[in-house]
C-alpha positions in Angstrom: -20.5 3.2 -31.5 -22.5 0.2 -30.5 -22.1 -1.6 -27.7 -19.7 1.1 -26.2 -20.7 3.4 -23.1 -19.9 6.9 -22.9 -18.8 8.1 -19.3 -20.2 11.6 -18.1 -19.0 13.5 -14.9 -21.9 11.8 -13.0 -20.1 8.5 -13.3 -17.3 9.6 -10.7 -19.8 10.6 -8.2 -21.4 8.6 -5.5 -24.8 8.4 -6.7 -27.3 11.0 -5.0 -24.1 12.9 -3.7 -21.8 15.7 -4.9 -19.1 13.6 -3.3 -16.7 11.9 -5.9 -16.2 8.1 -5.5 -13.2 7.4 -3.1 -11.2 4.6 -1.6 -12.7 4.4 1.8 -15.1 1.6 1.0 -17.0 -0.4 3.7 -20.0 -3.0 3.5 -22.3 0.1 3.9 -20.8 2.5 1.5 -19.6 0.5 -1.6 -18.5 3.8 -3.3 -16.8 5.1 -0.6 -17.4 7.5 2.1 -20.5 10.0 1.0 -20.3 12.3 3.7 -17.8 15.2 2.5 -16.9 16.5 5.8 -16.1 13.0 7.0 -14.3 12.3 3.8 -11.9 15.4 4.2 -11.3 14.6 7.8 -10.2 10.9 6.7 -8.2 12.3 4.0 -6.4 14.8 6.1 -5.5 12.1 8.9 -4.1 9.6 6.2 -2.1 12.6 4.6 -0.7 13.8 7.9 0.3 9.9 8.7 1.9 9.6 5.2 3.9 12.7 5.5 5.0 11.6 8.9 6.1 8.2 7.4 8.1 10.0 4.7 9.8 12.5 7.5 11.0 9.3 9.1 12.2 7.4 6.2 12.6 9.8 3.4 14.7 7.2 1.5 11.4 5.3 1.0 10.1 7.9 -1.2 13.1 7.9 -3.2 12.5 4.4 -4.2 8.9 5.2 -4.8 9.8 7.8 -7.4 12.6 5.6 -9.2 10.1 2.8 -10.0 
């Protein structure tokens, strides 16, 4: 296995934390939000927002699942 890298579970965590890398990336947090409590609040807020969008326009969800 010359030149190949074997990934481990630690590669999925933000270095120095037990928080998974995520899409809440900023200049100060290049791997995403490292604070688990803040991350959970952000995820819940965006999930609620998306659920509200789908309630208002359910036809969009049908189109997305068919693509």
